[in-house]
C-alpha positions in Angstrom: -54.1 -29.4 -143.5 -55.7 -26.2 -144.8 -54.1 -23.1 -145.5 -56.0 -21.5 -142.4 -54.8 -24.1 -140.3 -50.9 -24.1 -141.1 -51.1 -20.3 -140.1 -52.8 -20.9 -137.1 -50.1 -23.7 -136.1 -47.3 -21.0 -137.1 -48.6 -18.7 -135.0 -49.0 -20.8 -132.1 -45.6 -22.3 -132.5 -44.1 -18.6 -132.6 -46.0 -17.9 -129.0 -44.6 -20.8 -127.4 -41.1 -20.2 -128.5 -41.4 -16.7 -126.9 -42.6 -18.2 -123.8 -39.8 -21.1 -123.5 -37.1 -18.1 -124.1 -38.6 -15.7 -121.4 -39.3 -18.8 -118.6 -35.7 -20.0 -119.1 -34.1 -17.6 -116.7 -37.0 -17.5 -114.2 -36.6 -21.4 -113.8 -32.8 -21.3 -113.8 -31.1 -22.8 -111.1 -29.6 -20.0 -108.8 -27.0 -22.0 -106.8 -23.5 -20.3 -107.1 -21.2 -22.8 -108.7 -18.4 -24.6 -106.9 -15.1 -22.6 -106.4 -12.6 -23.6 -109.0 -9.5 -23.2 -106.4 -9.0 -25.2 -103.2 -9.3 -23.0 -100.2 -5.9 -22.6 -98.0 -6.4 -23.3 -94.4 -3.8 -22.8 -91.6 -3.5 -24.8 -88.5 -4.0 -22.7 -85.4 -0.5 -23.0 -83.2 -0.8 -25.4 -80.2 -1.4 -23.7 -76.7 1.3 -22.8 -74.7 0.7 -23.9 -71.1 2.6 -21.2 -68.7 4.9 -23.2 -66.2 4.3 -21.9 -62.5 7.3 -20.9 -60.6 8.3 -22.9 -57.9 7.3 -21.4 -54.5 9.9 -19.6 -52.7 10.2 -19.1 -48.8 11.9 -15.8 -49.3 9.8 -12.8 -49.6 9.3 -10.8 -52.8 11.6 -7.5 -52.9 9.7 -5.0 -55.1 12.3 -2.1 -56.5 11.1 1.5 -57.4 12.7 3.3 -60.0 14.9 6.5 -58.9 13.8 9.7 -59.3 16.0 10.0 -62.3 14.4 7.2 -64.3 10.9 6.7 -64.9 8.9 3.9 -63.3 8.4 1.2 -65.9 5.6 -1.6 -65.5 5.7 -4.4 -67.4 2.4 -5.1 -69.6 0.5 -8.1 -67.8 1.5 -11.6 -69.0 4.6 -9.9 -71.0 7.0 -11.5 -68.7 9.5 -8.9 -68.9 9.3 -5.1 -68.6 10.3 -2.7 -71.3 13.7 -1.2 -70.6 13.0 2.1 -73.0 10.4 4.4 -71.9 7.5 6.1 -74.5 8.2 9.0 -76.1 5.9 11.8 -75.3 3.2 13.2 -78.3 4.6 16.7 -79.6 2.8 20.1 -78.6 1.1 22.0 -81.5 2.4 25.5 -81.5 0.3 28.4 -81.1 -1.6 29.5 -84.0 -1.3 32.5 -86.2 -4.3 34.6 -85.7 -5.0 38.2 -85.6 -6.3 40.2 -82.6 -8.1 43.2 -83.0 -8.5 45.8 -80.4 -11.5 48.6 -80.7 -11.6 52.0 -79.3 -14.5 54.6 -80.3 -15.1 58.3 -79.2 -16.8 61.5 -80.7 -15.3 64.5 -81.7 -17.4 66.8 -79.3 -18.3 66.3 -75.7 -21.8 67.0 -76.3 -24.1 68.2 -79.3 -27.6 69.7 -80.0 -29.9 67.6 -81.7 -29.7 69.7 -85.3 -26.1 69.1 -85.4 -24.2 66.8 -87.5 -22.5 64.0 -85.3 -19.4 62.3 -86.2 -17.7 59.2 -84.3 -14.6 57.8 -84.7 -13.6 54.3 -84.5 -9.9 52.8 -84.4 -8.9 49.1 -84.9 -5.5 48.2 -83.8 -4.1 44.3 -84.7 -2.4 43.2 -82.0 -2.1 39.3 -83.3 1.1 37.8 -85.0 -0.7 37.7 -88.5 -2.5 40.2 -90.9 -6.4 40.3 -90.4 -7.7 40.1 -94.3 -11.2 41.9 -94.2 -11.3 43.9 -91.0 -15.0 45.7 -90.6 -17.0 47.5 -88.6 -20.8 47.1 -87.4 -22.5 49.5 -85.2 -26.2 49.8 -83.6 -28.0 52.4 -81.6 -30.1 55.8 -82.0 -27.5 56.8 -84.8 -29.1 57.6 -88.1 -25.9 55.8 -89.8 -24.3 52.6 -89.5 -22.0 53.6 -92.7 -18.2 53.8 -91.8 -15.4 55.2 -94.0 -13.3 54.5 -95.5 -14.2 51.2 -97.1 -15.0 49.0 -94.0 -18.2 47.6 -95.7 -16.2 45.3 -97.8 -13.4 44.9 -94.9 -9.9 46.4 -94.9 -6.5 44.7 -94.2 -4.6 45.2 -91.0 -1.3 44.2 -90.7 0.1 43.0 -87.2 1.0 46.1 -85.0 -1.0 48.4 -87.8 -4.0 50.7 -86.8 -7.0 52.0 -88.9 -9.2 54.6 -88.4 -12.8 55.1 -89.5 -15.7 57.4 -89.2 -19.4 57.7 -89.2 -21.3 60.9 -89.6 -25.0 61.1 -89.0 -28.0 62.3 -86.5 -29.9 61.2 -83.5 -32.8 59.4 -84.2 -34.5 60.2 -81.0 -36.4 62.8 -79.6 -35.1 62.7 -75.9 -31.9 61.4 -74.5 -28.1 60.9 -75.6 -26.8 59.3 -78.4 -25.5 55.8 -77.5 -24.0 53.5 -80.0 -22.3 50.3 -79.7 -19.7 49.3 -82.3 -17.9 46.2 -82.9 -14.9 45.1 -85.3 -15.4 41.9 -86.8 -13.5 39.9 -89.8 -15.8 39.1 -92.8 -13.7 36.3 -93.9 -13.3 32.9 -92.4 -10.2 34.0 -89.9 -10.8 34.0 -86.1 -9.9 36.4 -83.9 -7.2 35.5 -81.0 -9.7 37.6 -78.2 -13.0 38.7 -79.8 -13.9 39.5 -76.6 -12.3 42.9 -76.6 -13.8 43.7 -80.1 -16.8 45.4 -78.9 -17.5 49.2 -77.3 -20.6 51.2 -76.4 -20.2 55.0 -76.0 -22.5 57.5 -75.5 -22.6 61.5 -75.9 -25.1 63.9 -74.3 -27.5 65.8 -76.8 -29.8 68.8 -76.2 -33.0 68.4 -77.9 -34.9 71.8 -78.8 -38.7 71.7 -79.9 -40.9 74.4 -81.1 -44.2 75.0 -82.9 -45.8 75.7 -86.2 -49.3 77.3 -87.0 -50.9 78.6 -90.0 -54.3 79.4 -91.4 -55.7 77.8 -94.8 -58.3 79.5 -97.1 -59.9 78.8 -100.6 -59.7 82.0 -102.7 -63.3 81.9 -104.2 -63.0 85.2 -106.1 -59.8 84.5 -107.2 -58.1 88.0 -105.5 -55.3 86.6 -103.8 -56.5 87.5 -100.3 -58.4 85.6 -97.6 -61.8 87.3 -97.3 -64.9 86.5 -94.9 -66.6 82.7 -95.6 -63.5 81.7 -97.1 -61.7 79.5 -94.3 -61.2 75.8 -95.0 -62.5 74.2 -92.1 -61.8 70.1 -91.4 -58.8 70.3 -93.7 -56.4 67.2 -92.6 -52.6 68.1 -93.1 -49.3 67.1 -92.3 -45.9 68.4 -91.1 -43.1 66.2 -91.9 -39.2 67.0 -91.2 -37.0 67.8 -88.2 -34.3 66.0 -86.5 -34.9 63.4 -86.0 -37.5 62.9 -88.9 -40.6 62.9 -87.3 -44.4 63.2 -89.0 -47.5 64.8 -87.4 -51.1 65.1 -88.5 -53.6 67.7 -87.4 -56.9 69.3 -89.0 -58.1 72.8 -89.7 -60.6 74.3 -87.3 -63.5 76.5 -88.1 -61.6 79.4 -88.8 -58.8 77.3 -91.1 -56.4 77.6 -88.3 -54.3 74.7 -87.4 -50.8 74.4 -84.8 -48.1 71.7 -84.8 -46.6 71.8 -80.6 -43.6 70.3 -79.2 -42.0 69.9 -83.1 -38.3 69.2 -82.9 -36.2 71.6 -84.5 -35.8 71.6 -88.0 -37.1 72.1 -91.6 -40.7 70.7 -92.4 -42.9 70.1 -95.3 -46.5 70.6 -95.5 -48.8 68.2 -97.0 -52.6 68.3 -97.2 -54.9 65.2 -97.4 -57.0 64.4 -100.3 -60.0 66.9 -101.3 -61.9 67.2 -104.2 -62.5 71.0 -104.3 -58.9 72.7 -103.9 -55.5 72.8 -105.0 -53.2 73.2 -102.0 -49.7 73.9 -102.0 -48.2 73.6 -98.6 -44.8 75.9 -97.7 -41.6 74.7 -96.3 -41.0 76.0 -93.0 -38.1 76.2 -90.2 -38.8 75.8 -86.7 -36.1 76.6 -84.2 -38.0 77.1 -81.0 -37.4 80.9 -81.4 -38.8 82.3 -84.6 -41.6 79.8 -85.1 -43.5 79.8 -88.5 -47.0 81.5 -88.8 -48.2 81.0 -92.6 -51.2 81.8 -94.5 -51.9 79.3 -97.0 -53.9 79.9 -100.1 -55.9 77.0 -102.0 -57.2 77.7 -105.5 -59.8 75.5 -107.1 -58.9 72.0 -108.3 -59.4 72.2 -112.5 -59.5 68.6 -113.2 -62.9 68.9 -111.2 -64.1 72.4 -112.2 -62.6 72.8 -115.8 -64.0 70.9 -119.2 -61.5 71.6 -122.2 -61.8 70.7 -125.7 -58.9 71.0 -128.9 -59.9 71.0 -132.8 -58.1 72.3 -135.8 -60.1 74.8 -137.8 -59.4 72.4 -140.8 -59.4 68.7 -141.5 -56.5 69.1 -143.8 -53.3 71.2 -144.5 -50.3 71.2 -146.9 -46.8 71.4 -145.8 -45.5 74.5 -144.6 -49.0 75.8 -143.6 -49.5 77.4 -140.3 -52.5 75.5 -138.9 -55.0 77.2 -136.5 -56.5 75.1 -133.1 -59.3 76.1 -131.2 -58.9 75.4 -127.1 -62.7 75.8 -125.6 -62.7 76.0 -121.9 -65.4 75.9 -119.5 -65.6 77.0 -115.6 -68.7 74.3 -114.7 -67.4 75.1 -110.7 -68.6 77.8 -108.4 -65.3 79.7 -107.9 -62.9 81.8 -110.1 -60.3 79.8 -112.2 -57.2 82.1 -112.3 -53.9 81.7 -114.3 -54.8 79.2 -116.6 -52.0 78.1 -119.1 -51.5 75.5 -121.3 -48.2 73.2 -122.0 -48.8 71.5 -125.5 -46.5 69.7 -127.7 -46.9 68.3 -131.3 -45.7 65.2 -133.2 -43.3 65.7 -136.3 -41.4 68.3 -134.6 -44.2 71.0 -134.4 -43.6 73.9 -132.2 -46.9 75.2 -130.7 -47.8 78.8 -130.1 -50.3 78.9 -127.2 -51.2 82.8 -127.0 -53.1 84.0 -124.2 -52.3 80.4 -122.7 -48.5 80.7 -122.9 -46.6 79.0 -119.9 -45.3 81.8 -117.5 -47.6 84.3 -118.3 -50.6 85.8 -116.6 -52.8 83.0 -117.5 -56.4 83.2 -118.5 -59.2 83.7 -115.6 -62.4 82.5 -116.3 -65.1 82.9 -113.8 -67.7 80.3 -112.8 -70.3 79.2 -115.2 -68.4 80.9 -118.2 -66.9 79.5 -121.4 -63.7 81.0 -123.2 -62.2 80.0 -126.7 -58.0 80.8 -127.0 -56.6 80.3 -130.3 -53.2 78.7 -130.7 -51.1 77.9 -134.2 -48.8 75.4 -135.2 -46.4 75.0 -138.4 -46.9 72.2 -140.6 -43.1 70.6 -141.2 -41.8 68.3 -143.4 -41.8 65.5 -141.3 -45.3 65.9 -141.0 -46.0 65.7 -144.3 -44.0 62.1 -144.3 -46.2 60.7 -141.3 -49.7 62.2 -143.4 -50.9 63.8 -140.0 -50.1 66.1 -137.2 -51.1 65.4 -134.0 -51.2 68.2 -131.0 -51.6 67.3 -127.2 -52.1 69.7 -124.7 -52.8 70.3 -120.9 -54.6 73.2 -119.5 -54.4 74.2 -115.6 -53.1 76.5 -113.1 -50.4 75.1 -113.5 -50.8 72.5 -116.3 -50.6 68.4 -115.2 -50.1 69.9 -111.7 -53.6 71.4 -111.1 -54.8 70.7 -114.5 -57.9 69.1 -116.6 -57.9 66.0 -118.4 -55.3 66.1 -121.4 -56.7 67.1 -124.8 -55.7 66.1 -128.4 -56.1 67.3 -131.9 -55.3 65.5 -135.1 -55.0 67.2 -138.6 -54.2 65.3 -142.0 -51.5 66.5 -144.1 -52.2 64.4 -147.5 -50.1 63.6 -150.4 -47.6 60.7 -149.1 -48.2 57.1 -150.2 -46.9 53.9 -148.8 -46.4 51.7 -151.4 -46.8 48.9 -149.0 -47.4 48.5 -145.5 -47.3 45.4 -143.9 -48.6 44.4 -140.3 -48.9 40.9 -138.3 -52.1 39.2 -136.6 -51.2 36.9 -134.1 -53.4 34.9 -131.3 -51.9 35.9 -127.9 -50.0 33.2 -126.2 -48.4 35.1 -123.5 -46.5 38.3 -122.4 -42.9 38.5 -122.3 -40.5 40.8 -120.1 -38.9 42.2 -123.5 -39.6 42.1 -127.0 -43.1 41.4 -128.4 -45.6 39.0 -127.0 -46.0 35.3 -127.6 -48.5 34.4 -130.4 -49.3 31.9 -133.0 -49.9 33.6 -136.5 -54.0 34.0 -137.0 -54.6 33.0 -141.1 -57.6 34.0 -142.9 -58.7 37.2 -140.9 -60.0 40.1 -142.8 -58.6 43.4 -141.4 -59.5 46.7 -142.6 -58.3 50.6 -141.8 -60.4 53.5 -140.9 -59.3 57.2 -141.3 -59.0 58.5 -137.8 -60.2 62.0 -139.5 -62.5 61.3 -141.8 -64.1 57.8 -140.6 -64.0 56.3 -144.0 -62.5 52.7 -144.6 -59.9 52.7 -147.0 -58.0 49.8 -147.3 -58.9 46.0 -146.6 -56.7 43.2 -146.5 -56.6 39.3 -145.3 -54.1 37.8 -143.3 -52.1 34.7 -144.8 -50.7 31.9 -142.9 -48.1 33.4 -141.3 -50.3 36.0 -140.1 -49.0 38.9 -142.3 -51.4 40.9 -144.0 -50.4 43.8 -146.7 -52.1 47.2 -148.1 -51.0 48.3 -151.3 -50.7 52.1 -152.3 -51.9 53.1 -148.8 -52.3 57.1 -148.5 -49.7 58.2 -145.7 -51.9 59.0 -142.4 -53.3 58.0 -139.3 -55.6 54.7 -139.2 -57.4 52.5 -136.7 -57.1 48.8 -137.7 -60.5 47.0 -137.7 -60.7 43.1 -137.3 -63.6 41.3 -138.5 -64.5 38.2 -136.7 -64.8 36.9 -133.2 -61.9 38.6 -131.8 -60.7 41.6 -129.5 -57.2 43.2 -129.3 -55.1 42.9 -126.3 -51.6 44.1 -125.6 -51.6 46.4 -128.7 -53.1 49.7 -129.9 -55.6 49.8 -132.8 -53.7 53.0 -134.3 -51.7 52.0 -137.5 -49.7 54.7 -139.0 -48.5 54.7 -142.7 -45.6 56.7 -143.5 -44.5 58.0 -146.9 -42.7 55.1 -148.5 -42.2 51.4 -147.5 -43.9 50.3 -144.1 -42.6 47.1 -142.8 -43.6 45.9 -139.2 -40.4 44.7 -137.7 -37.6 46.3 -139.6 -37.3 49.6 -137.3 -39.5 48.8 -134.8 -40.3 45.4 -133.2 -43.7 46.5 -132.2 -44.5 48.5 -135.1 -47.7 47.1 -136.9 -47.8 44.3 -134.8 -51.5 43.2 -133.4 -52.5 40.7 -130.9 -56.2 39.1 -130.2 -57.9 36.8 -128.0 -61.7 35.5 -128.7 -64.1 38.0 -127.7 -67.4 39.6 -129.5 -68.0 39.2 -133.3 -67.1 42.3 -135.0 -68.7 43.0 -137.8 -67.6 43.5 -141.6 -67.8 46.9 -142.5 -68.3 45.8 -146.3 -71.3 44.0 -145.8 -72.3 45.3 -148.8 -69.5 45.7 -151.1 -69.8 48.4 -153.7 -68.9 46.8 -157.5 -65.3 46.9 -158.3 -64.2 46.6 -154.4 -62.7 43.0 -154.2 -60.7 41.5 -156.9 -62.0 38.7 -159.3 -62.2 35.1 -157.5 -59.0 33.4 -157.0 -57.0 36.3 -158.2 -54.2 38.4 -155.4 -53.9 41.9 -155.7 -51.2 42.8 -158.2 -47.6 42.7 -156.3 -49.1 40.6 -153.6 -46.3 39.1 -151.1 -46.7 35.3 -150.7 -48.8 34.9 -147.3 -51.2 37.8 -148.3 -54.6 36.0 -149.5 -57.9 37.8 -150.6 -60.8 37.3 -149.2 -62.4 35.6 -152.6 -59.2 33.4 -153.2 -59.6 32.0 -149.7 -63.2 31.1 -150.2 -62.2 29.4 -153.2 -59.8 27.2 -151.5 -62.1 26.2 -149.1 -64.4 24.7 -151.9 -61.7 22.6 -153.4 -60.5 21.6 -149.7 -64.3 20.3 -149.4 -63.9 18.1 -152.6 -60.7 16.7 -152.0 -62.0 16.0 -148.5 -65.1 14.1 -149.8 -63.1 12.3 -152.4 -60.7 10.7 -150.1 -63.6 9.2 -147.9 -65.1 7.7 -150.8 -61.4 6.1 -151.4 -61.1 5.0 -148.1 -64.6 3.4 -147.8 -63.7 1.6 -151.1 -60.6 -0.2 -150.0 -62.1 -1.2 -146.5 -64.8 -2.9 -148.5 -62.2 -5.1 -150.9 -59.9 -5.9 -147.9 -63.1 -7.4 -145.9 -64.5 -9.3 -149.2 -61.3 -11.1 -149.3 -60.9 -11.9 -145.9 -64.3 -13.4 -145.9 -63.7 -15.6 -149.2 -60.2 -17.0 -147.2 -62.1 -17.7 -144.1 -64.7 -19.9 -146.2 -61.8 -22.0 -147.8 
């Protein structure tokens, strides 16, 4: 037999052996084996044949038990009657249960709707054990269901003990009495002996007082603080909300700017105006009592965010520590009415205090007629902290008053050069999901070029390439405020492009877990600002920047690495192909034998 035949026979033998091993259990006899022990059998007793009594000619006499002895009856077929009477089953003792009794009353016989109402409740435990958590619940036209002391959590009540609680509130309907239904309950698994007497319903008369609220609304177009002909605001929606009970009414001003709210429940009311695009209106708070009802004149001023445009700028691009920097606020009234009382609310980074001049809060402010422009000077001192940051930024809101009736906030930034960051480290990751706390989930994004553009000058001042861990490092970076640029098909998400470099070391996770972290998703291709690189900008091929950390790779080094990887891949392919050919040739020679 040839070597090939012998190999085939061996394989067939192995297959047959496996099939036999697996088939054995399948064809095994599943008949259970005979018992090893003899089963013990018990012969049944012979049946007993009852012997019939001989007939008697005497009548049968049945005797009844006396009253003092219980009647006994022999069970059928027993032949004899029992002589001992059965014992009666013991009766269970009465359970130990609390029994809550409730009474409810008010501290007055009647109320006005504007008065605070106090209800009292008293719980008495008439049972024979302690109520562990007795509580009160109530429903009705009462503004509260909170009973004190701590009935919401339950209080213990000993047998025979009485506890009292109170609830204080107002009636919640505009007519009729105050009616409440109160129930004493047990909060735990205990049962009440008589739960039917745990609920009480009580009422008290309430007198409801109504009144009216009227007024006139106008828009002060000329800024003189008085209503002049043609200034009435018609068709203006407004709301009155308040009173006891708490209600809300709506109405609209007529052609003369007048409005009336009639039949208001007495109480305090706030005035709220509907949305409009021209006027800033602050409604008064009024008191309605049915006797001295209010009549209000409500002045509207122009909406600043509709008519005012504002810009803010430093008068120089850069300053030194200790300098007094000047800012110009330029305001233009694009509307048809006079803007009065314009002030500014400003704050500066790095603890700078802004002197707002004519726009100072609390002052008369600036008046700006329609169609005019005004420039106001403000100042701020450059602090030591600003020198560490490398910049100072000022934020301002101008309005009448700012933020409540103000235009879009404006910002200005000035450089404070001198500081240097020997290393400024950042991280670039591919966004994977948002976390409730902490930075988003991400995968490091290697081999991506990033750069910094100065926010004030617009110049690109630093470049780097992310390493395998997604980190990038800028060296000897002037302390300042930059925008981070990313080259390639990426767009930022869950991160701002702003990159602040402070004087000294700048990590990205040592002080602030969000500092210098950037996350991207695929997006439009972002161009490289260094498409035409000036001589000397990039390091020599294969070299890393001096002092670079592991994981920080230059763009030229990355290109060289890519070339080496290409040659390695080609060599591996050739080696694999040659090996496969040798194996195939050996197999063919063996088959021919």
